[in-house]
N, CA, C, O and the ligand as a Tripos MOL2 file, in Angstrom:
@<TRIPOS>MOLECULE
protein
  285   283    72     0     0
PROTEIN
NO_CHARGES

@<TRIPOS>ATOM
      1 N           0.8080   -1.1950   -0.0690 N.3       1 MET1
      2 CA         -0.0070    0.0890   -0.0230 C.3       1 MET1
      3 C           0.8380    1.2740    0.0410 C.2       1 MET1
      4 O           0.5310    2.2620    0.7080 O.2       1 MET1
      5 N           1.9930    1.1680   -0.7110 N.am      2 THR2
      6 CA          2.8150    2.4200   -0.7610 C.3       2 THR2
      7 C           3.0280    2.7810   -2.1560 C.2       2 THR2
      8 O           3.7950    2.1490   -2.8830 O.2       2 THR2
      9 N           2.2970    3.8770   -2.5680 N.am      3 SER3
     10 CA          2.3920    4.3770   -4.0020 C.3       3 SER3
     11 C           2.5750    5.8710   -3.9970 C.2       3 SER3
     12 O           1.9060    6.5740   -4.7550 O.2       3 SER3
     13 N           3.4340    6.3650   -3.1880 N.am      4 ASP4
     14 CA          3.3810    7.8080   -3.0460 C.3       4 ASP4
     15 C           4.6960    8.5120   -3.5050 C.2       4 ASP4
     16 O           5.2770    9.2960   -2.7540 O.2       4 ASP4
     17 N           5.1170    8.2350   -4.6640 N.am      5 SER5
     18 CA          6.2580    9.1350   -5.2750 C.3       5 SER5
     19 C           5.6210   10.0070   -6.0590 C.2       5 SER5
     20 O           6.2220   11.0170   -6.4240 O.2       5 SER5
     21 N           4.3180    9.7740   -6.4500 N.am      6 ARG6
     22 CA          3.6610   10.7610   -7.3170 C.3       6 ARG6
     23 C           2.9740   12.0480   -6.5700 C.2       6 ARG6
     24 O           2.7330   12.0240   -5.3630 O.2       6 ARG6
     25 N           2.7260   13.0110   -7.2840 N.am      7 THR7
     26 CA          2.2570   14.2720   -6.6180 C.3       7 THR7
     27 C           0.7610   14.0910   -6.5020 C.2       7 THR7
     28 O           0.0490   14.7500   -7.2600 O.2       7 THR7
     29 N           0.2170   13.2700   -5.6370 N.am      8 ASP8
     30 CA         -1.2490   13.1690   -5.4760 C.3       8 ASP8
     31 C          -1.8230   14.0910   -4.3280 C.2       8 ASP8
     32 O          -1.5720   13.8700   -3.1440 O.2       8 ASP8
     33 N          -2.5480   15.0580   -4.7250 N.am      9 THR9
     34 CA         -2.8920   15.8980   -3.5800 C.3       9 THR9
     35 C          -3.9610   15.3910   -2.6220 C.2       9 THR9
     36 O          -4.3680   16.0000   -1.6330 O.2       9 THR9
     37 N          -4.4020   14.0810   -3.0850 N.am     10 ARG10
     38 CA         -5.7000   13.7030   -2.2070 C.3      10 ARG10
     39 C          -5.4030   13.4970   -0.8020 C.2      10 ARG10
     40 O          -4.3090   13.0360   -0.4800 O.2      10 ARG10
     41 N          -6.3360   13.8170    0.1180 N.am     11 THR11
     42 CA         -6.1550   14.0170    1.4640 C.3      11 THR11
     43 C          -7.3680   13.4590    2.1250 C.2      11 THR11
     44 O          -8.5310   13.6720    1.7820 O.2      11 THR11
     45 N          -6.9140   12.6430    3.2190 N.am     12 HIS12
     46 CA         -8.0550   12.1090    3.9910 C.3      12 HIS12
     47 C          -9.0960   13.2440    4.5470 C.2      12 HIS12
     48 O          -8.7390   14.3300    5.0040 O.2      12 HIS12
     49 N         -10.3330   12.8340    4.4350 N.am     13 VAL13
     50 CA        -11.4450   13.8360    4.7350 C.3      13 VAL13
     51 C         -11.3270   14.3530    6.2060 C.2      13 VAL13
     52 O         -11.8550   15.4050    6.5690 O.2      13 VAL13
     53 N         -10.6450   13.5960    6.9720 N.am     14 LEU14
     54 CA        -10.4880   14.1520    8.3850 C.3      14 LEU14
     55 C          -9.3320   14.8520    8.6480 C.2      14 LEU14
     56 O          -9.2270   15.4590    9.7140 O.2      14 LEU14
     57 N          -8.2910   14.8570    7.6810 N.am     15 THR15
     58 CA         -7.1710   15.5920    7.9200 C.3      15 THR15
     59 C          -6.9050   16.6760    6.9640 C.2      15 THR15
     60 O          -5.8280   17.2710    6.9800 O.2      15 THR15
     61 N          -7.8880   16.9700    6.0930 N.am     16 VAL16
     62 CA         -7.7730   17.9370    5.0550 C.3      16 VAL16
     63 C          -7.6480   19.2770    5.6790 C.2      16 VAL16
     64 O          -8.4490   19.5500    6.5730 O.2      16 VAL16
     65 N          -6.7360   20.1710    5.3250 N.am     17 SER17
     66 CA         -6.6460   21.3960    5.8280 C.3      17 SER17
     67 C          -7.6790   22.5420    5.4850 C.2      17 SER17
     68 O          -8.3560   22.3980    4.4670 O.2      17 SER17
     69 N          -7.8220   23.4950    6.1430 N.am     18 ARG18
     70 CA         -8.7460   24.4860    5.7900 C.3      18 ARG18
     71 C          -8.6490   25.1590    4.5420 C.2      18 ARG18
     72 O          -9.6340   25.7570    4.1090 O.2      18 ARG18
     73 N          -7.3970   25.1280    3.8090 N.am     19 SER19
     74 CA         -7.1390   25.7900    2.6250 C.3      19 SER19
     75 C          -7.1180   24.8990    1.5390 C.2      19 SER19
     76 O          -6.7500   25.2240    0.4100 O.2      19 SER19
     77 N          -7.5870   23.5540    1.9290 N.am     20 ALA20
     78 CA         -7.6270   22.4740    0.6510 C.3      20 ALA20
     79 C          -9.0650   22.2480    0.2660 C.2      20 ALA20
     80 O         -10.0690   22.3040    0.9770 O.2      20 ALA20
     81 N          -8.9490   21.9910   -0.9590 N.am     21 CYS21
     82 CA        -10.2710   21.6700   -1.7550 C.3      21 CYS21
     83 C         -10.8890   20.3930   -0.9870 C.2      21 CYS21
     84 O         -10.2120   19.4260   -0.6380 O.2      21 CYS21
     85 N         -12.3560   20.5400   -0.7640 N.am     22 ARG22
     86 CA        -12.9440   19.4310   -0.2080 C.3      22 ARG22
     87 C         -13.7730   18.4540   -1.0090 C.2      22 ARG22
     88 O         -14.5500   17.6040   -0.5750 O.2      22 ARG22
     89 N         -13.4330   18.7590   -2.3620 N.am     23 TRP23
     90 CA        -14.1220   17.9060   -3.2740 C.3      23 TRP23
     91 C         -14.0210   16.3850   -2.9420 C.2      23 TRP23
     92 O         -12.8980   15.8910   -2.8340 O.2      23 TRP23
     93 N         -15.1030   15.6400   -2.7790 N.am     24 PRO24
     94 CA        -14.9520   14.2000   -2.3590 C.3      24 PRO24
     95 C         -14.4960   13.4010   -3.6100 C.2      24 PRO24
     96 O         -14.8570   13.7280   -4.7400 O.2      24 PRO24
     97 N         -13.7010   12.3560   -3.3660 N.am     25 ILE25
     98 CA        -13.1550   11.4580   -4.3900 C.3      25 ILE25
     99 C         -13.3950   10.0150   -3.8660 C.2      25 ILE25
    100 O         -12.8450    9.6100   -2.8420 O.2      25 ILE25
    101 N         -14.2280    9.2670   -4.6010 N.am     26 GLY26
    102 CA        -14.6260    7.9390   -4.2680 C.3      26 GLY26
    103 C         -15.8550    7.9260   -3.4060 C.2      26 GLY26
    104 O         -16.4690    8.9570   -3.1330 O.2      26 GLY26
    105 N         -16.2210    6.6550   -2.9590 N.am     27 GLU27
    106 CA        -17.5150    6.4210   -2.3510 C.3      27 GLU27
    107 C         -17.2600    6.7780   -0.7780 C.2      27 GLU27
    108 O         -16.2950    6.3700   -0.1310 O.2      27 GLU27
    109 N         -18.2680    7.5870   -0.2990 N.am     28 PRO28
    110 CA        -18.2030    7.9050    1.1680 C.3      28 PRO28
    111 C         -18.3400    6.6280    2.0920 C.2      28 PRO28
    112 O         -19.3500    5.9520    1.8970 O.2      28 PRO28
    113 N         -17.5750    6.2630    2.9440 N.am     29 GLY29
    114 CA        -17.6190    5.0420    3.8120 C.3      29 GLY29
    115 C         -16.6310    4.0340    3.1750 C.2      29 GLY29
    116 O         -16.3220    3.0690    3.8740 O.2      29 GLY29
    117 N         -16.1180    4.1330    1.9860 N.am     30 HIS30
    118 CA        -15.1690    3.2640    1.5720 C.3      30 HIS30
    119 C         -13.7570    3.6270    1.9790 C.2      30 HIS30
    120 O         -13.4550    4.8210    1.9800 O.2      30 HIS30
    121 N         -12.9110    2.7670    2.3060 N.am     31 PRO31
    122 CA        -11.5600    3.1060    2.8960 C.3      31 PRO31
    123 C         -10.8270    4.1000    2.0610 C.2      31 PRO31
    124 O         -10.0820    4.9210    2.5940 O.2      31 PRO31
    125 N         -11.0020    4.0590    0.8240 N.am     32 ASP32
    126 CA        -10.2470    4.8480   -0.0510 C.3      32 ASP32
    127 C         -10.7130    6.2870   -0.3840 C.2      32 ASP32
    128 O         -10.1990    7.0710   -1.1820 O.2      32 ASP32
    129 N         -11.9430    6.4850    0.5070 N.am     33 PHE33
    130 CA        -12.5850    7.8860    0.2740 C.3      33 PHE33
    131 C         -11.6870    8.8910    0.6480 C.2      33 PHE33
    132 O         -11.0340    8.7670    1.6850 O.2      33 PHE33
    133 N         -11.5680    9.9390   -0.1230 N.am     34 ALA34
    134 CA        -10.6550   11.0580    0.2420 C.3      34 ALA34
    135 C         -11.3220   12.2820   -0.2480 C.2      34 ALA34
    136 O         -12.4580   12.2260   -0.7180 O.2      34 ALA34
    137 N         -10.5920   13.4960   -0.1480 N.am     35 VAL35
    138 CA        -10.9540   14.6350   -0.7860 C.3      35 VAL35
    139 C          -9.8540   15.1870   -1.5830 C.2      35 VAL35
    140 O          -8.6840   14.9210   -1.3080 O.2      35 VAL35
    141 N         -10.2380   16.0650   -2.7150 N.am     36 CYS36
    142 CA         -9.2450   16.4420   -3.5820 C.3      36 CYS36
    143 C          -7.9030   17.0270   -2.7010 C.2      36 CYS36
    144 O          -6.8220   16.4580   -2.8540 O.2      36 CYS36
    145 N          -8.0020   18.0090   -1.9170 N.am     37 GLY37
    146 CA         -6.8130   18.3230   -1.2800 C.3      37 GLY37
    147 C          -6.0780   19.5510   -2.0690 C.2      37 GLY37
    148 O          -5.1580   20.1320   -1.4930 O.2      37 GLY37
    149 N          -6.4350   19.9110   -3.2470 N.am     38 GLY38
    150 CA         -5.7130   20.8150   -3.9980 C.3      38 GLY38
    151 C          -5.9880   22.2520   -3.4550 C.2      38 GLY38
    152 O          -6.8890   22.3680   -2.6250 O.2      38 GLY38
    153 N          -5.3100   23.3290   -3.8400 N.am     39 ALA39
    154 CA         -5.4770   24.6530   -3.1610 C.3      39 ALA39
    155 C          -6.6980   25.1880   -3.5970 C.2      39 ALA39
    156 O          -7.0700   25.2110   -4.7700 O.2      39 ALA39
    157 N          -7.4260   25.6950   -2.4510 N.am     40 ARG40
    158 CA         -8.8130   26.2170   -2.6160 C.3      40 ARG40
    159 C          -8.5650   27.6240   -3.4620 C.2      40 ARG40
    160 O          -7.6760   28.4540   -3.2670 O.2      40 ARG40
    161 N          -9.6800   27.6420   -4.5180 N.am     41 VAL41
    162 CA         -9.6050   28.8650   -5.2200 C.3      41 VAL41
    163 C         -11.1590   29.4460   -5.1200 C.2      41 VAL41
    164 O         -11.3510   30.6320   -4.8520 O.2      41 VAL41
    165 N         -12.1600   28.5970   -5.3350 N.am     42 ARG42
    166 CA        -13.3840   28.9670   -5.3620 C.3      42 ARG42
    167 C         -14.2760   28.2480   -4.2310 C.2      42 ARG42
    168 O         -14.5950   27.0620   -4.3190 O.2      42 ARG42
    169 N         -14.6230   29.0260   -3.2300 N.am     43 GLY43
    170 CA        -15.3390   28.5360   -2.0420 C.3      43 GLY43
    171 C         -14.5230   27.5520   -1.5280 C.2      43 GLY43
    172 O         -13.3100   27.7090   -1.3840 O.2      43 GLY43
    173 N         -15.1570   26.4840   -1.2250 N.am     44 ALA44
    174 CA        -14.4220   25.2980   -0.6610 C.3      44 ALA44
    175 C         -13.6820   24.4190   -1.4870 C.2      44 ALA44
    176 O         -13.1530   23.3990   -1.0450 O.2      44 ALA44
    177 N         -13.6200   24.8060   -2.7700 N.am     45 TYR45
    178 CA        -12.8330   23.9030   -3.8170 C.3      45 TYR45
    179 C         -11.9420   24.5560   -4.6910 C.2      45 TYR45
    180 O         -11.9420   25.7780   -4.8360 O.2      45 TYR45
    181 N         -11.1090   23.7090   -5.3360 N.am     46 CYS46
    182 CA         -9.9760   24.1780   -6.1260 C.3      46 CYS46
    183 C         -10.6460   24.7810   -7.3570 C.2      46 CYS46
    184 O         -11.8740   24.7140   -7.4100 O.2      46 CYS46
    185 N          -9.9600   25.3750   -8.3740 N.am     47 ASP47
    186 CA        -10.5810   25.9480   -9.4800 C.3      47 ASP47
    187 C         -11.3280   25.0310  -10.2050 C.2      47 ASP47
    188 O         -12.4740   25.3860  -10.4820 O.2      47 ASP47
    189 N         -10.9360   23.8680  -10.6030 N.am     48 CYS48
    190 CA        -11.6930   22.8480  -11.5030 C.3      48 CYS48
    191 C         -12.9760   22.2950  -10.7650 C.2      48 CYS48
    192 O         -14.0650   22.1780  -11.3280 O.2      48 CYS48
    193 N         -12.7590   21.9970   -9.5710 N.am     49 HIS49
    194 CA        -13.9500   21.4980   -8.7230 C.3      49 HIS49
    195 C         -14.9940   22.6450   -8.4770 C.2      49 HIS49
    196 O         -16.2150   22.4890   -8.5130 O.2      49 HIS49
    197 N         -14.3790   23.7440   -8.2400 N.am     50 GLY50
    198 CA        -15.5110   24.9640   -8.1310 C.3      50 GLY50
    199 C         -16.0760   25.3050   -9.2220 C.2      50 GLY50
    200 O         -17.1390   25.9120   -9.0940 O.2      50 GLY50
    201 N         -15.6500   25.0810  -10.4010 N.am     51 ALA51
    202 CA        -16.2830   25.1700  -11.6700 C.3      51 ALA51
    203 C         -17.4330   24.3930  -11.7860 C.2      51 ALA51
    204 O         -18.4550   24.8240  -12.3210 O.2      51 ALA51
    205 N         -17.3180   23.1330  -11.2570 N.am     52 ILE52
    206 CA        -18.3740   22.0550  -11.2910 C.3      52 ILE52
    207 C         -19.3940   22.3230  -10.2790 C.2      52 ILE52
    208 O         -20.5910   22.1580  -10.5150 O.2      52 ILE52
    209 N         -18.9320   22.7430   -9.1280 N.am     53 ALA53
    210 CA        -19.8420   23.0370   -7.8000 C.3      53 ALA53
    211 C         -20.5510   24.2970   -7.9580 C.2      53 ALA53
    212 O         -21.6600   24.4080   -7.4370 O.2      53 ALA53
    213 N         -20.0910   25.1700   -8.5550 N.am     54 TYR54
    214 CA        -20.8260   26.5920   -8.6820 C.3      54 TYR54
    215 C         -21.1370   26.9650  -10.0640 C.2      54 TYR54
    216 O         -21.1630   28.1250  -10.4760 O.2      54 TYR54
    217 N         -21.4100   25.7420  -10.8650 N.am     55 ARG55
    218 CA        -22.0870   25.9970  -12.2060 C.3      55 ARG55
    219 C         -23.4100   26.7410  -11.9570 C.2      55 ARG55
    220 O         -24.1960   26.4370  -11.0600 O.2      55 ARG55
    221 N         -23.5830   27.7540  -12.8440 N.am     56 ARG56
    222 CA        -24.7820   28.5030  -12.6240 C.3      56 ARG56
    223 C         -26.0350   27.7410  -13.2820 C.2      56 ARG56
    224 O         -25.9580   27.1790  -14.3740 O.2      56 ARG56
    225 N         -27.2070   27.7860  -12.4870 N.am     57 PRO57
    226 CA        -28.3330   27.0810  -12.7090 C.3      57 PRO57
    227 C         -28.7680   27.3630  -14.3210 C.2      57 PRO57
    228 O         -29.2450   26.4930  -15.0490 O.2      57 PRO57
    229 N         -28.5370   28.5810  -14.6710 N.am     58 ARG58
    230 CA        -28.7960   28.9880  -16.1260 C.3      58 ARG58
    231 C         -28.2030   28.1140  -17.1830 C.2      58 ARG58
    232 O         -28.8200   27.7230  -18.1750 O.2      58 ARG58
    233 N         -26.8210   27.8070  -16.8650 N.am     59 GLU59
    234 CA        -26.0750   26.9910  -17.8330 C.3      59 GLU59
    235 C         -26.7290   25.6570  -17.8510 C.2      59 GLU59
    236 O         -26.7910   25.0490  -18.9190 O.2      59 GLU59
    237 N         -27.2420   25.1260  -16.7170 N.am     60 THR60
    238 CA        -27.7120   23.7360  -16.6450 C.3      60 THR60
    239 C         -28.9400   23.8080  -17.4210 C.2      60 THR60
    240 O         -29.0910   22.9700  -18.3100 O.2      60 THR60
    241 N         -29.8470   24.6880  -17.2180 N.am     61 ALA61
    242 CA        -31.0790   24.7250  -17.7760 C.3      61 ALA61
    243 C         -30.9060   24.8530  -19.2620 C.2      61 ALA61
    244 O         -31.6470   24.1990  -19.9960 O.2      61 ALA61
    245 N         -29.8820   25.7340  -19.8210 N.am     62 ASN62
    246 CA        -29.6700   25.9870  -21.1910 C.3      62 ASN62
    247 C         -29.2750   24.5200  -21.7730 C.2      62 ASN62
    248 O         -29.8080   24.1020  -22.8010 O.2      62 ASN62
    249 N         -28.4210   23.8520  -21.1380 N.am     63 SER63
    250 CA        -27.9570   22.5420  -21.6340 C.3      63 SER63
    251 C         -29.0190   21.5880  -21.6990 C.2      63 SER63
    252 O         -29.0780   20.7170  -22.5680 O.2      63 SER63
    253 N         -29.9090   21.7530  -20.7310 N.am     64 LEU64
    254 CA        -31.2730   20.6840  -20.7850 C.3      64 LEU64
    255 C         -32.1340   21.1230  -22.0580 C.2      64 LEU64
    256 O         -32.6440   20.3120  -22.8310 O.2      64 LEU64
    257 N         -32.2300   22.5300  -22.1780 N.am     65 GLU65
    258 CA        -32.9370   22.8500  -23.3560 C.3      65 GLU65
    259 C         -32.3950   22.4160  -24.7250 C.2      65 GLU65
    260 O         -33.1150   22.1470  -25.6870 O.2      65 GLU65
    261 N         -30.9410   22.3710  -24.7150 N.am     66 ARG66
    262 CA        -30.4550   21.9950  -25.7660 C.3      66 ARG66
    263 C         -30.6310   20.5020  -26.1130 C.2      66 ARG66
    264 O         -30.8930   20.0740  -27.2370 O.2      66 ARG66
    265 N         -30.4710   19.8480  -25.1170 N.am     67 LEU67
    266 CA        -30.6160   18.3140  -25.1920 C.3      67 LEU67
    267 C         -32.1520   18.0530  -25.7480 C.2      67 LEU67
    268 O         -32.4290   17.2270  -26.6180 O.2      67 LEU67
    269 N         -33.1050   18.9260  -25.0710 N.am     68 ALA68
    270 CA        -34.4620   18.5560  -25.5040 C.3      68 ALA68
    271 C         -34.6670   18.9990  -26.9020 C.2      68 ALA68
    272 O         -35.5150   18.4030  -27.5660 O.2      68 ALA68
    273 N         -34.0410   19.9050  -27.3960 N.am     69 SER69
    274 CA        -34.3250   20.2390  -28.9270 C.3      69 SER69
    275 C         -33.7050   19.2840  -29.7290 C.2      69 SER69
    276 O         -34.0680   19.2110  -30.9030 O.2      69 SER69
    277 N         -32.7560   18.4680  -29.2740 N.am     70 LEU70
    278 CA        -32.0730   17.5080  -30.2320 C.3      70 LEU70
    279 C         -33.0510   16.2300  -30.3160 C.2      70 LEU70
    280 O         -32.8740   15.3940  -31.2020 O.2      70 LEU70
    281 N         -33.9670   16.1150  -29.4790 N.am     71 VAL71
    282 CA        -34.7150   14.8650  -29.5530 C.3      71 VAL71
    283 C         -35.8720   15.0310  -30.5870 C.2      71 VAL71
    284 O         -36.6370   14.0930  -30.8120 O.2      71 VAL71
    285 ZN        -10.5190   20.0230   -6.1650 Zn       72 ZN72
@<TRIPOS>BOND
     1     1     2 1
     2     2     3 1
     3     3     4 2
     4     3     5 am
     5     5     6 1
     6     6     7 1
     7     7     8 2
     8     7     9 am
     9     9    10 1
    10    10    11 1
    11    11    12 2
    12    11    13 am
    13    13    14 1
    14    14    15 1
    15    15    16 2
    16    15    17 am
    17    17    18 1
    18    18    19 1
    19    19    20 2
    20    19    21 am
    21    21    22 1
    22    22    23 1
    23    23    24 2
    24    23    25 am
    25    25    26 1
    26    26    27 1
    27    27    28 2
    28    27    29 am
    29    29    30 1
    30    30    31 1
    31    31    32 2
    32    31    33 am
    33    33    34 1
    34    34    35 1
    35    35    36 2
    36    35    37 am
    37    37    38 1
    38    38    39 1
    39    39    40 2
    40    39    41 am
    41    41    42 1
    42    42    43 1
    43    43    44 2
    44    43    45 am
    45    45    46 1
    46    46    47 1
    47    47    48 2
    48    47    49 am
    49    49    50 1
    50    50    51 1
    51    51    52 2
    52    51    53 am
    53    53    54 1
    54    54    55 1
    55    55    56 2
    56    55    57 am
    57    57    58 1
    58    58    59 1
    59    59    60 2
    60    59    61 am
    61    61    62 1
    62    62    63 1
    63    63    64 2
    64    63    65 am
    65    65    66 1
    66    66    67 1
    67    67    68 2
    68    67    69 am
    69    69    70 1
    70    70    71 1
    71    71    72 2
    72    71    73 am
    73    73    74 1
    74    74    75 1
    75    75    76 2
    76    75    77 am
    77    77    78 1
    78    78    79 1
    79    79    80 2
    80    79    81 am
    81    81    82 1
    82    82    83 1
    83    83    84 2
    84    83    85 am
    85    85    86 1
    86    86    87 1
    87    87    88 2
    88    87    89 am
    89    89    90 1
    90    90    91 1
    91    91    92 2
    92    91    93 am
    93    93    94 1
    94    94    95 1
    95    95    96 2
    96    95    97 am
    97    97    98 1
    98    98    99 1
    99    99   100 2
   100    99   101 am
   101   101   102 1
   102   102   103 1
   103   103   104 2
   104   103   105 am
   105   105   106 1
   106   106   107 1
   107   107   108 2
   108   107   109 am
   109   109   110 1
   110   110   111 1
   111   111   112 2
   112   111   113 am
   113   113   114 1
   114   114   115 1
   115   115   116 2
   116   115   117 am
   117   117   118 1
   118   118   119 1
   119   119   120 2
   120   119   121 am
   121   121   122 1
   122   122   123 1
   123   123   124 2
   124   123   125 am
   125   125   126 1
   126   126   127 1
   127   127   128 2
   128   127   129 am
   129   129   130 1
   130   130   131 1
   131   131   132 2
   132   131   133 am
   133   133   134 1
   134   134   135 1
   135   135   136 2
   136   135   137 am
   137   137   138 1
   138   138   139 1
   139   139   140 2
   140   139   141 am
   141   141   142 1
   142   142   143 1
   143   143   144 2
   144   143   145 am
   145   145   146 1
   146   146   147 1
   147   147   148 2
   148   147   149 am
   149   149   150 1
   150   150   151 1
   151   151   152 2
   152   151   153 am
   153   153   154 1
   154   154   155 1
   155   155   156 2
   156   155   157 am
   157   157   158 1
   158   158   159 1
   159   159   160 2
   160   159   161 am
   161   161   162 1
   162   162   163 1
   163   163   164 2
   164   163   165 am
   165   165   166 1
   166   166   167 1
   167   167   168 2
   168   167   169 am
   169   169   170 1
   170   170   171 1
   171   171   172 2
   172   171   173 am
   173   173   174 1
   174   174   175 1
   175   175   176 2
   176   175   177 am
   177   177   178 1
   178   178   179 1
   179   179   180 2
   180   179   181 am
   181   181   182 1
   182   182   183 1
   183   183   184 2
   184   183   185 am
   185   185   186 1
   186   186   187 1
   187   187   188 2
   188   187   189 am
   189   189   190 1
   190   190   191 1
   191   191   192 2
   192   191   193 am
   193   193   194 1
   194   194   195 1
   195   195   196 2
   196   195   197 am
   197   197   198 1
   198   198   199 1
   199   199   200 2
   200   199   201 am
   201   201   202 1
   202   202   203 1
   203   203   204 2
   204   203   205 am
   205   205   206 1
   206   206   207 1
   207   207   208 2
   208   207   209 am
   209   209   210 1
   210   210   211 1
   211   211   212 2
   212   211   213 am
   213   213   214 1
   214   214   215 1
   215   215   216 2
   216   215   217 am
   217   217   218 1
   218   218   219 1
   219   219   220 2
   220   219   221 am
   221   221   222 1
   222   222   223 1
   223   223   224 2
   224   223   225 am
   225   225   226 1
   226   226   227 1
   227   227   228 2
   228   227   229 am
   229   229   230 1
   230   230   231 1
   231   231   232 2
   232   231   233 am
   233   233   234 1
   234   234   235 1
   235   235   236 2
   236   235   237 am
   237   237   238 1
   238   238   239 1
   239   239   240 2
   240   239   241 am
   241   241   242 1
   242   242   243 1
   243   243   244 2
   244   243   245 am
   245   245   246 1
   246   246   247 1
   247   247   248 2
   248   247   249 am
   249   249   250 1
   250   250   251 1
   251   251   252 2
   252   251   253 am
   253   253   254 1
   254   254   255 1
   255   255   256 2
   256   255   257 am
   257   257   258 1
   258   258   259 1
   259   259   260 2
   260   259   261 am
   261   261   262 1
   262   262   263 1
   263   263   264 2
   264   263   265 am
   265   265   266 1
   266   266   267 1
   267   267   268 2
   268   267   269 am
   269   269   270 1
   270   270   271 1
   271   271   272 2
   272   271   273 am
   273   273   274 1
   274   274   275 1
   275   275   276 2
   276   275   277 am
   277   277   278 1
   278   278   279 1
   279   279   280 2
   280   279   281 am
   281   281   282 1
   282   282   283 1
   283   283   284 2
@<TRIPOS>SUBSTRUCTURE
     1 MET1         2 RESIDUE 1 A MET
     2 THR2         6 RESIDUE 1 A THR
     3 SER3        10 RESIDUE 1 A SER
     4 ASP4        14 RESIDUE 1 A ASP
     5 SER5        18 RESIDUE 1 A SER
     6 ARG6        22 RESIDUE 1 A ARG
     7 THR7        26 RESIDUE 1 A THR
     8 ASP8        30 RESIDUE 1 A ASP
     9 THR9        34 RESIDUE 1 A THR
    10 ARG10       38 RESIDUE 1 A ARG
    11 THR11       42 RESIDUE 1 A THR
    12 HIS12       46 RESIDUE 1 A HIS
    13 VAL13       50 RESIDUE 1 A VAL
    14 LEU14       54 RESIDUE 1 A LEU
    15 THR15       58 RESIDUE 1 A THR
    16 VAL16       62 RESIDUE 1 A VAL
    17 SER17       66 RESIDUE 1 A SER
    18 ARG18       70 RESIDUE 1 A ARG
    19 SER19       74 RESIDUE 1 A SER
    20 ALA20       78 RESIDUE 1 A ALA
    21 CYS21       82 RESIDUE 1 A CYS
    22 ARG22       86 RESIDUE 1 A ARG
    23 TRP23       90 RESIDUE 1 A TRP
    24 PRO24       94 RESIDUE 1 A PRO
    25 ILE25       98 RESIDUE 1 A ILE
    26 GLY26      102 RESIDUE 1 A GLY
    27 GLU27      106 RESIDUE 1 A GLU
    28 PRO28      110 RESIDUE 1 A PRO
    29 GLY29      114 RESIDUE 1 A GLY
    30 HIS30      118 RESIDUE 1 A HIS
    31 PRO31      122 RESIDUE 1 A PRO
    32 ASP32      126 RESIDUE 1 A ASP
    33 PHE33      130 RESIDUE 1 A PHE
    34 ALA34      134 RESIDUE 1 A ALA
    35 VAL35      138 RESIDUE 1 A VAL
    36 CYS36      142 RESIDUE 1 A CYS
    37 GLY37      146 RESIDUE 1 A GLY
    38 GLY38      150 RESIDUE 1 A GLY
    39 ALA39      154 RESIDUE 1 A ALA
    40 ARG40      158 RESIDUE 1 A ARG
    41 VAL41      162 RESIDUE 1 A VAL
    42 ARG42      166 RESIDUE 1 A ARG
    43 GLY43      170 RESIDUE 1 A GLY
    44 ALA44      174 RESIDUE 1 A ALA
    45 TYR45      178 RESIDUE 1 A TYR
    46 CYS46      182 RESIDUE 1 A CYS
    47 ASP47      186 RESIDUE 1 A ASP
    48 CYS48      190 RESIDUE 1 A CYS
    49 HIS49      194 RESIDUE 1 A HIS
    50 GLY50      198 RESIDUE 1 A GLY
    51 ALA51      202 RESIDUE 1 A ALA
    52 ILE52      206 RESIDUE 1 A ILE
    53 ALA53      210 RESIDUE 1 A ALA
    54 TYR54      214 RESIDUE 1 A TYR
    55 ARG55      218 RESIDUE 1 A ARG
    56 ARG56      222 RESIDUE 1 A ARG
    57 PRO57      226 RESIDUE 1 A PRO
    58 ARG58      230 RESIDUE 1 A ARG
    59 GLU59      234 RESIDUE 1 A GLU
    60 THR60      238 RESIDUE 1 A THR
    61 ALA61      242 RESIDUE 1 A ALA
    62 ASN62      246 RESIDUE 1 A ASN
    63 SER63      250 RESIDUE 1 A SER
    64 LEU64      254 RESIDUE 1 A LEU
    65 GLU65      258 RESIDUE 1 A GLU
    66 ARG66      262 RESIDUE 1 A ARG
    67 LEU67      266 RESIDUE 1 A LEU
    68 ALA68      270 RESIDUE 1 A ALA
    69 SER69      274 RESIDUE 1 A SER
    70 LEU70      278 RESIDUE 1 A LEU
    71 VAL71      282 RESIDUE 1 A VAL
    72 ZN72       285 GROUP 0 **** ****
């Protein structure tokens, strides 16, 4: 169980620092469950996870409309 020569920012959910991204990775309750651990940029998340978490509802509605018009 030693695979840490790579730069993996994943952090255990209980040890994540306040300045780290809290984006969950894996299944809650699973032993491998962790959080992203990247540098926080948007709210509680790093830049890329913040983009997902704080996606504007209008964009979601637009993409649903786009999907609907394709049918
Ligand atoms: Zn993240």
